[in-house]
Biopython code that builds the backbone (N, CA, C, O; Angstrom):
import numpy as np
from Bio.PDB.StructureBuilder import StructureBuilder

atoms = [
    (1, "MET", "N", (-48.008, -51.504, 17.002)),
    (1, "MET", "CA", (-48.773, -50.307, 17.238)),
    (1, "MET", "C", (-48.211, -49.184, 16.386)),
    (1, "MET", "O", (-46.999, -49.080, 16.195)),
    (2, "ALA", "N", (-49.074, -48.374, 15.894)),
    (2, "ALA", "CA", (-48.671, -47.266, 15.035)),
    (2, "ALA", "C", (-47.953, -46.191, 15.848)),
    (2, "ALA", "O", (-48.387, -45.814, 16.937)),
    (3, "LYS", "N", (-46.864, -45.718, 15.298)),
    (3, "LYS", "CA", (-46.091, -44.665, 15.965)),
    (3, "LYS", "C", (-46.916, -43.397, 16.115)),
    (3, "LYS", "O", (-46.748, -42.649, 17.078)),
    (4, "GLU", "N", (-47.805, -43.159, 15.162)),
    (4, "GLU", "CA", (-48.663, -41.981, 15.241)),
    (4, "GLU", "C", (-49.558, -42.045, 16.475)),
    (4, "GLU", "O", (-49.796, -41.033, 17.134)),
    (5, "GLN", "N", (-50.048, -43.237, 16.779)),
    (5, "GLN", "CA", (-50.910, -43.438, 17.945)),
    (5, "GLN", "C", (-50.124, -43.159, 19.231)),
    (5, "GLN", "O", (-50.644, -42.534, 20.156)),
    (6, "ILE", "N", (-48.890, -43.617, 19.284)),
    (6, "ILE", "CA", (-48.052, -43.382, 20.456)),
    (6, "ILE", "C", (-47.749, -41.896, 20.581)),
    (6, "ILE", "O", (-47.827, -41.341, 21.677)),
    (7, "PHE", "N", (-47.405, -41.242, 19.472)),
    (7, "PHE", "CA", (-47.114, -39.809, 19.512)),
    (7, "PHE", "C", (-48.320, -39.031, 20.017)),
    (7, "PHE", "O", (-48.174, -38.134, 20.847)),
    (8, "GLU", "N", (-49.510, -39.364, 19.526)),
    (8, "GLU", "CA", (-50.723, -38.665, 19.962)),
    (8, "GLU", "C", (-50.980, -38.881, 21.452)),
    (8, "GLU", "O", (-51.418, -37.964, 22.146)),
    (9, "ALA", "N", (-50.709, -40.093, 21.944)),
    (9, "ALA", "CA", (-50.883, -40.359, 23.375)),
    (9, "ALA", "C", (-49.884, -39.544, 24.192)),
    (9, "ALA", "O", (-50.240, -38.987, 25.231)),
    (10, "LEU", "N", (-48.644, -39.473, 23.733)),
    (10, "LEU", "CA", (-47.638, -38.653, 24.408)),
    (10, "LEU", "C", (-48.037, -37.179, 24.381)),
    (10, "LEU", "O", (-47.902, -36.471, 25.379)),
    (11, "LYS", "N", (-48.520, -36.735, 23.246)),
    (11, "LYS", "CA", (-48.941, -35.341, 23.107)),
    (11, "LYS", "C", (-50.043, -35.008, 24.109)),
    (11, "LYS", "O", (-50.031, -33.945, 24.729)),
    (12, "GLU", "N", (-50.982, -35.915, 24.259)),
    (12, "GLU", "CA", (-52.074, -35.710, 25.203)),
    (12, "GLU", "C", (-51.541, -35.621, 26.633)),
    (12, "GLU", "O", (-51.929, -34.728, 27.386)),
    (13, "VAL", "N", (-50.654, -36.547, 27.008)),
    (13, "VAL", "CA", (-50.082, -36.535, 28.355)),
    (13, "VAL", "C", (-49.314, -35.242, 28.593)),
    (13, "VAL", "O", (-49.464, -34.602, 29.634)),
    (14, "LEU", "N", (-48.498, -34.866, 27.627)),
    (14, "LEU", "CA", (-47.685, -33.659, 27.789)),
    (14, "LEU", "C", (-48.534, -32.398, 27.884)),
    (14, "LEU", "O", (-48.257, -31.526, 28.707)),
    (15, "SER", "N", (-49.556, -32.295, 27.058)),
    (15, "SER", "CA", (-50.362, -31.076, 27.058)),
    (15, "SER", "C", (-51.352, -31.021, 28.213)),
    (15, "SER", "O", (-51.557, -29.959, 28.800)),
    (16, "VAL", "N", (-51.966, -32.147, 28.545)),
    (16, "VAL", "CA", (-53.000, -32.148, 29.580)),
    (16, "VAL", "C", (-52.401, -32.260, 30.983)),
    (16, "VAL", "O", (-52.679, -31.434, 31.852)),
    (17, "ARG", "N", (-51.585, -33.282, 31.193)),
    (17, "ARG", "CA", (-51.051, -33.508, 32.544)),
    (17, "ARG", "C", (-49.895, -32.580, 32.898)),
    (17, "ARG", "O", (-49.788, -32.118, 34.034)),
    (18, "LEU", "N", (-49.031, -32.309, 31.921)),
    (18, "LEU", "CA", (-47.833, -31.518, 32.210)),
    (18, "LEU", "C", (-47.938, -30.082, 31.708)),
    (18, "LEU", "O", (-47.028, -29.279, 31.914)),
    (19, "ARG", "N", (-49.041, -29.764, 31.056)),
    (19, "ARG", "CA", (-49.335, -28.403, 30.599)),
    (19, "ARG", "C", (-48.272, -27.806, 29.665)),
    (19, "ARG", "O", (-47.927, -26.628, 29.756)),
    (20, "VAL", "N", (-47.768, -28.657, 28.770)),
    (20, "VAL", "CA", (-46.835, -28.194, 27.738)),
    (20, "VAL", "C", (-47.678, -27.617, 26.601)),
    (20, "VAL", "O", (-48.696, -28.201, 26.229)),
    (21, "GLN", "N", (-47.261, -26.477, 26.045)),
    (21, "GLN", "CA", (-47.979, -25.875, 24.919)),
    (21, "GLN", "C", (-47.973, -26.841, 23.735)),
    (21, "GLN", "O", (-46.924, -27.351, 23.343)),
    (22, "GLU", "N", (-49.160, -27.086, 23.169)),
    (22, "GLU", "CA", (-49.290, -28.056, 22.078)),
    (22, "GLU", "C", (-48.431, -27.718, 20.868)),
    (22, "GLU", "O", (-47.923, -28.624, 20.206)),
    (23, "ASP", "N", (-48.257, -26.435, 20.564)),
    (23, "ASP", "CA", (-47.475, -26.077, 19.379)),
    (23, "ASP", "C", (-45.990, -26.403, 19.539)),
    (23, "ASP", "O", (-45.250, -26.400, 18.555)),
    (24, "LEU", "N", (-45.548, -26.683, 20.761)),
    (24, "LEU", "CA", (-44.154, -27.073, 20.998)),
    (24, "LEU", "C", (-43.940, -28.580, 20.851)),
    (24, "LEU", "O", (-42.807, -29.040, 20.712)),
    (25, "ILE", "N", (-45.025, -29.337, 20.884)),
    (25, "ILE", "CA", (-44.932, -30.799, 20.897)),
    (25, "ILE", "C", (-44.803, -31.319, 19.470)),
    (25, "ILE", "O", (-45.789, -31.504, 18.757)),
    (26, "LYS", "N", (-43.558, -31.548, 19.084)),
    (26, "LYS", "CA", (-43.210, -32.045, 17.748)),
    (26, "LYS", "C", (-42.241, -33.204, 17.914)),
    (26, "LYS", "O", (-41.528, -33.260, 18.916)),
    (27, "PRO", "N", (-42.190, -34.130, 16.966)),
    (27, "PRO", "CA", (-41.300, -35.289, 17.109)),
    (27, "PRO", "C", (-39.845, -34.922, 17.389)),
    (27, "PRO", "O", (-39.166, -35.620, 18.143)),
    (28, "GLU", "N", (-39.364, -33.846, 16.795)),
    (28, "GLU", "CA", (-37.953, -33.484, 16.951)),
    (28, "GLU", "C", (-37.675, -32.676, 18.220)),
    (28, "GLU", "O", (-36.520, -32.363, 18.506)),
    (29, "ALA", "N", (-38.710, -32.338, 18.979)),
    (29, "ALA", "CA", (-38.542, -31.531, 20.189)),
    (29, "ALA", "C", (-37.751, -32.294, 21.250)),
    (29, "ALA", "O", (-38.017, -33.465, 21.520)),
    (30, "THR", "N", (-36.776, -31.609, 21.845)),
    (30, "THR", "CA", (-36.045, -32.207, 22.959)),
    (30, "THR", "C", (-36.877, -32.013, 24.221)),
    (30, "THR", "O", (-37.499, -30.970, 24.425)),
    (31, "LEU", "N", (-36.871, -33.032, 25.050)),
    (31, "LEU", "CA", (-37.732, -32.999, 26.220)),
    (31, "LEU", "C", (-37.303, -31.953, 27.229)),
    (31, "LEU", "O", (-38.141, -31.235, 27.775)),
    (32, "ALA", "N", (-36.015, -31.860, 27.480)),
    (32, "ALA", "CA", (-35.534, -30.909, 28.485)),
    (32, "ALA", "C", (-35.478, -29.487, 27.941)),
    (32, "ALA", "O", (-36.034, -28.567, 28.542)),
    (33, "GLU", "N", (-34.819, -29.309, 26.823)),
    (33, "GLU", "CA", (-34.591, -27.960, 26.316)),
    (33, "GLU", "C", (-35.818, -27.344, 25.658)),
    (33, "GLU", "O", (-36.198, -26.223, 25.996)),
    (34, "ASP", "N", (-36.439, -28.050, 24.733)),
    (34, "ASP", "CA", (-37.585, -27.488, 23.999)),
    (34, "ASP", "C", (-38.877, -27.488, 24.816)),
    (34, "ASP", "O", (-39.658, -26.538, 24.758)),
    (35, "LEU", "N", (-39.093, -28.561, 25.577)),
    (35, "LEU", "CA", (-40.355, -28.693, 26.304)),
    (35, "LEU", "C", (-40.243, -28.342, 27.783)),
    (35, "LEU", "O", (-41.257, -28.205, 28.467)),
    (36, "GLY", "N", (-39.019, -28.195, 28.278)),
    (36, "GLY", "CA", (-38.811, -27.801, 29.666)),
    (36, "GLY", "C", (-39.144, -28.863, 30.696)),
    (36, "GLY", "O", (-39.472, -28.541, 31.837)),
    (37, "LEU", "N", (-39.062, -30.140, 30.300)),
    (37, "LEU", "CA", (-39.385, -31.216, 31.234)),
    (37, "LEU", "C", (-38.184, -31.550, 32.110)),
    (37, "LEU", "O", (-37.043, -31.543, 31.648)),
    (38, "ASP", "N", (-38.454, -31.842, 33.378)),
    (38, "ASP", "CA", (-37.399, -32.340, 34.246)),
    (38, "ASP", "C", (-37.604, -33.844, 34.430)),
    (38, "ASP", "O", (-38.513, -34.423, 33.834)),
    (39, "SER", "N", (-36.774, -34.471, 35.242)),
    (39, "SER", "CA", (-36.843, -35.927, 35.390)),
    (39, "SER", "C", (-38.176, -36.376, 35.989)),
    (39, "SER", "O", (-38.675, -37.446, 35.642)),
    (40, "ILE", "N", (-38.750, -35.585, 36.869)),
    (40, "ILE", "CA", (-40.049, -35.948, 37.456)),
    (40, "ILE", "C", (-41.145, -35.877, 36.393)),
    (40, "ILE", "O", (-42.019, -36.742, 36.342)),
    (41, "ASP", "N", (-41.099, -34.855, 35.552)),
    (41, "ASP", "CA", (-42.065, -34.745, 34.451)),
    (41, "ASP", "C", (-41.950, -35.954, 33.526)),
    (41, "ASP", "O", (-42.956, -36.521, 33.099)),
    (42, "MET", "N", (-40.712, -36.338, 33.225)),
    (42, "MET", "CA", (-40.498, -37.485, 32.331)),
    (42, "MET", "C", (-41.083, -38.748, 32.936)),
    (42, "MET", "O", (-41.734, -39.524, 32.237)),
    (43, "MET", "N", (-40.863, -38.962, 34.216)),
    (43, "MET", "CA", (-41.396, -40.162, 34.864)),
    (43, "MET", "C", (-42.923, -40.137, 34.864)),
    (43, "MET", "O", (-43.557, -41.178, 34.691)),
    (44, "THR", "N", (-43.514, -38.967, 35.055)),
    (44, "THR", "CA", (-44.971, -38.836, 35.006)),
    (44, "THR", "C", (-45.496, -39.237, 33.634)),
    (44, "THR", "O", (-46.471, -39.980, 33.523)),
    (45, "ALA", "N", (-44.839, -38.737, 32.589)),
    (45, "ALA", "CA", (-45.251, -39.054, 31.220)),
    (45, "ALA", "C", (-45.082, -40.540, 30.941)),
    (45, "ALA", "O", (-45.976, -41.171, 30.377)),
    (46, "VAL", "N", (-43.941, -41.106, 31.331)),
    (46, "VAL", "CA", (-43.682, -42.525, 31.081)),
    (46, "VAL", "C", (-44.688, -43.391, 31.830)),
    (46, "VAL", "O", (-45.201, -44.360, 31.270)),
    (47, "MET", "N", (-44.976, -43.060, 33.076)),
    (47, "MET", "CA", (-45.931, -43.856, 33.843)),
    (47, "MET", "C", (-47.318, -43.829, 33.199)),
    (47, "MET", "O", (-48.009, -44.848, 33.173)),
    (48, "ALA", "N", (-47.721, -42.683, 32.685)),
    (48, "ALA", "CA", (-49.025, -42.582, 32.027)),
    (48, "ALA", "C", (-49.068, -43.450, 30.772)),
    (48, "ALA", "O", (-50.068, -44.116, 30.503)),
    (49, "ILE", "N", (-47.980, -43.436, 30.008)),
    (49, "ILE", "CA", (-47.920, -44.244, 28.784)),
    (49, "ILE", "C", (-47.848, -45.729, 29.124)),
    (49, "ILE", "O", (-48.487, -46.547, 28.462)),
    (50, "GLU", "N", (-47.077, -46.084, 30.150)),
    (50, "GLU", "CA", (-47.005, -47.487, 30.573)),
    (50, "GLU", "C", (-48.393, -48.000, 30.926)),
    (50, "GLU", "O", (-48.777, -49.101, 30.532)),
    (51, "GLU", "N", (-49.135, -47.201, 31.665)),
    (51, "GLU", "CA", (-50.485, -47.577, 32.075)),
    (51, "GLU", "C", (-51.416, -47.697, 30.875)),
    (51, "GLU", "O", (-52.187, -48.651, 30.768)),
    (52, "LYS", "N", (-51.338, -46.728, 29.982)),
    (52, "LYS", "CA", (-52.232, -46.710, 28.816)),
    (52, "LYS", "C", (-52.013, -47.915, 27.899)),
    (52, "LYS", "O", (-52.974, -48.497, 27.396)),
    (53, "PHE", "N", (-50.746, -48.289, 27.683)),
    (53, "PHE", "CA", (-50.440, -49.347, 26.726)),
    (53, "PHE", "C", (-50.024, -50.677, 27.363)),
    (53, "PHE", "O", (-49.747, -51.640, 26.648)),
    (54, "GLY", "N", (-49.978, -50.739, 28.688)),
    (54, "GLY", "CA", (-49.642, -51.985, 29.366)),
    (54, "GLY", "C", (-48.212, -52.436, 29.118)),
    (54, "GLY", "O", (-47.961, -53.619, 28.890)),
    (55, "ILE", "N", (-47.278, -51.497, 29.161)),
    (55, "ILE", "CA", (-45.873, -51.824, 28.940)),
    (55, "ILE", "C", (-45.054, -51.318, 30.121)),
    (55, "ILE", "O", (-45.552, -50.570, 30.962)),
    (56, "GLU", "N", (-43.783, -51.740, 30.172)),
    (56, "GLU", "CA", (-42.872, -51.246, 31.197)),
    (56, "GLU", "C", (-41.630, -50.682, 30.537)),
    (56, "GLU", "O", (-41.104, -51.249, 29.580)),
    (57, "VAL", "N", (-41.172, -49.562, 31.062)),
    (57, "VAL", "CA", (-39.962, -48.908, 30.572)),
    (57, "VAL", "C", (-39.043, -48.738, 31.775)),
    (57, "VAL", "O", (-39.437, -48.157, 32.785)),
    (58, "SER", "N", (-37.824, -49.242, 31.667)),
    (58, "SER", "CA", (-36.891, -49.148, 32.785)),
    (58, "SER", "C", (-36.330, -47.733, 32.909)),
    (58, "SER", "O", (-36.362, -46.951, 31.959)),
    (59, "ASP", "N", (-35.819, -47.424, 34.093)),
    (59, "ASP", "CA", (-35.217, -46.111, 34.319)),
    (59, "ASP", "C", (-34.048, -45.886, 33.371)),
    (59, "ASP", "O", (-33.860, -44.777, 32.872)),
    (60, "SER", "N", (-33.265, -46.922, 33.119)),
    (60, "SER", "CA", (-32.114, -46.772, 32.215)),
    (60, "SER", "C", (-32.573, -46.485, 30.789)),
    (60, "SER", "O", (-31.893, -45.771, 30.051)),
    (61, "GLU", "N", (-33.723, -47.037, 30.396)),
    (61, "GLU", "CA", (-34.261, -46.742, 29.068)),
    (61, "GLU", "C", (-34.760, -45.303, 28.995)),
    (61, "GLU", "O", (-34.581, -44.631, 27.980)),
    (62, "VAL", "N", (-35.378, -44.837, 30.059)),
    (62, "VAL", "CA", (-35.865, -43.455, 30.095)),
    (62, "VAL", "C", (-34.696, -42.487, 29.936)),
    (62, "VAL", "O", (-34.827, -41.454, 29.279)),
    (63, "GLU", "N", (-33.573, -42.815, 30.526)),
    (63, "GLU", "CA", (-32.401, -41.941, 30.467)),
    (63, "GLU", "C", (-31.855, -41.777, 29.052)),
    (63, "GLU", "O", (-31.133, -40.817, 28.783)),
    (64, "THR", "N", (-32.188, -42.698, 28.138)),
    (64, "THR", "CA", (-31.704, -42.611, 26.758)),
    (64, "THR", "C", (-32.569, -41.713, 25.886)),
    (64, "THR", "O", (-32.196, -41.402, 24.755)),
    (65, "ILE", "N", (-33.720, -41.295, 26.402)),
    (65, "ILE", "CA", (-34.665, -40.487, 25.627)),
    (65, "ILE", "C", (-34.239, -39.022, 25.650)),
    (65, "ILE", "O", (-34.121, -38.416, 26.714)),
    (66, "VAL", "N", (-34.010, -38.465, 24.469)),
    (66, "VAL", "CA", (-33.647, -37.051, 24.343)),
    (66, "VAL", "C", (-34.775, -36.272, 23.665)),
    (66, "VAL", "O", (-35.130, -35.178, 24.104)),
    (67, "THR", "N", (-35.336, -36.842, 22.592)),
    (67, "THR", "CA", (-36.401, -36.176, 21.843)),
    (67, "THR", "C", (-37.702, -36.962, 21.959)),
    (67, "THR", "O", (-37.709, -38.109, 22.407)),
    (68, "LEU", "N", (-38.792, -36.339, 21.553)),
    (68, "LEU", "CA", (-40.067, -37.055, 21.530)),
    (68, "LEU", "C", (-39.999, -38.244, 20.587)),
    (68, "LEU", "O", (-40.587, -39.291, 20.859)),
    (69, "ASN", "N", (-39.286, -38.086, 19.480)),
    (69, "ASN", "CA", (-39.160, -39.195, 18.546)),
    (69, "ASN", "C", (-38.449, -40.382, 19.200)),
    (69, "ASN", "O", (-38.814, -41.532, 18.953)),
    (70, "ASP", "N", (-37.434, -40.114, 20.036)),
    (70, "ASP", "CA", (-36.760, -41.192, 20.768)),
    (70, "ASP", "C", (-37.773, -41.943, 21.628)),
    (70, "ASP", "O", (-37.765, -43.173, 21.676)),
    (71, "ALA", "N", (-38.639, -41.202, 22.303)),
    (71, "ALA", "CA", (-39.658, -41.806, 23.159)),
    (71, "ALA", "C", (-40.624, -42.654, 22.337)),
    (71, "ALA", "O", (-40.974, -43.766, 22.734)),
    (72, "VAL", "N", (-41.050, -42.130, 21.203)),
    (72, "VAL", "CA", (-41.980, -42.864, 20.337)),
    (72, "VAL", "C", (-41.341, -44.170, 19.856)),
    (72, "VAL", "O", (-41.978, -45.223, 19.878)),
    (73, "GLU", "N", (-40.091, -44.094, 19.425)),
    (73, "GLU", "CA", (-39.395, -45.296, 18.936)),
    (73, "GLU", "C", (-39.282, -46.350, 20.036)),
    (73, "GLU", "O", (-39.543, -47.529, 19.796)),
    (74, "LEU", "N", (-38.899, -45.934, 21.226)),
    (74, "LEU", "CA", (-38.758, -46.866, 22.347)),
    (74, "LEU", "C", (-40.094, -47.499, 22.694)),
    (74, "LEU", "O", (-40.183, -48.715, 22.866)),
    (75, "LEU", "N", (-41.122, -46.690, 22.797)),
    (75, "LEU", "CA", (-42.440, -47.196, 23.156)),
    (75, "LEU", "C", (-43.025, -48.091, 22.070)),
    (75, "LEU", "O", (-43.690, -49.080, 22.376)),
    (76, "ALA", "N", (-42.786, -47.756, 20.818)),
    (76, "ALA", "CA", (-43.283, -48.585, 19.714)),
    (76, "ALA", "C", (-42.639, -49.955, 19.738)),
    (76, "ALA", "O", (-43.289, -50.951, 19.423)),
    (77, "ALA", "N", (-41.369, -50.017, 20.107)),
    (77, "ALA", "CA", (-40.665, -51.305, 20.179)),
    (77, "ALA", "C", (-41.180, -52.163, 21.321)),
    (77, "ALA", "O", (-41.110, -53.390, 21.251)),
    (78, "LYS", "N", (-41.691, -51.544, 22.362)),
    (78, "LYS", "CA", (-42.149, -52.270, 23.541)),
    (78, "LYS", "C", (-43.638, -52.607, 23.517)),
    (78, "LYS", "O", (-44.065, -53.568, 24.157)),
    (79, "ALA", "N", (-44.421, -51.835, 22.794)),
    (79, "ALA", "CA", (-45.869, -52.006, 22.807)),
    (79, "ALA", "C", (-46.275, -53.274, 22.063)),
    (79, "ALA", "O", (-45.764, -53.561, 20.980)),
    (80, "PRO", "N", (-47.191, -54.023, 22.651)),
    (80, "PRO", "CA", (-47.688, -55.206, 21.953)),
    (80, "PRO", "C", (-48.462, -54.822, 20.704)),
    (80, "PRO", "O", (-49.106, -53.774, 20.661)),
    (81, "ALA", "N", (-48.399, -55.653, 19.715)),
    (81, "ALA", "CA", (-49.125, -55.397, 18.457)),
    (81, "ALA", "C", (-50.624, -55.345, 18.749)),
    (81, "ALA", "O", (-51.147, -56.093, 19.575)),
    (82, "GLY", "N", (-51.284, -54.453, 18.053)),
    (82, "GLY", "CA", (-52.727, -54.376, 18.169)),
    (82, "GLY", "C", (-53.243, -53.550, 19.325)),
    (82, "GLY", "O", (-54.451, -53.478, 19.550)),
    (83, "VAL", "N", (-52.323, -52.914, 20.076)),
    (83, "VAL", "CA", (-52.784, -52.087, 21.213)),
    (83, "VAL", "C", (-53.131, -50.709, 20.698)),
    (83, "VAL", "O", (-53.541, -49.845, 21.473)),
]
sb = StructureBuilder()
sb.init_structure("model")
sb.init_model(0)
sb.init_chain("A")
sb.init_seg("    ")
for serial, (resi, resn, name, xyz) in enumerate(atoms, 1):
    if name == "N":
        sb.init_residue(resn, " ", resi, " ")
    sb.init_atom(name, np.array(xyz, "f"), 0.0, 1.0, " ", f" {name:<3s}", serial, name[0])
structure = sb.get_structure()
């Protein structure tokens, strides 16, 4: 799956469900500091992405995510080809 597709899906979840300003959503943005997400927000975003792409991300994997790019890389590695 294309990383751009995953980033756009994350951007949609962050802006629509979590009401993060779109101009803040950049690959290098840190989830906690730049975007102001807490652990509940992160789980909401991860659950939406898991549902959208049919993948599972463990809690320990979520804990390793610092930036949006980290999230994209993790999700790209887990997503089945062609999704």
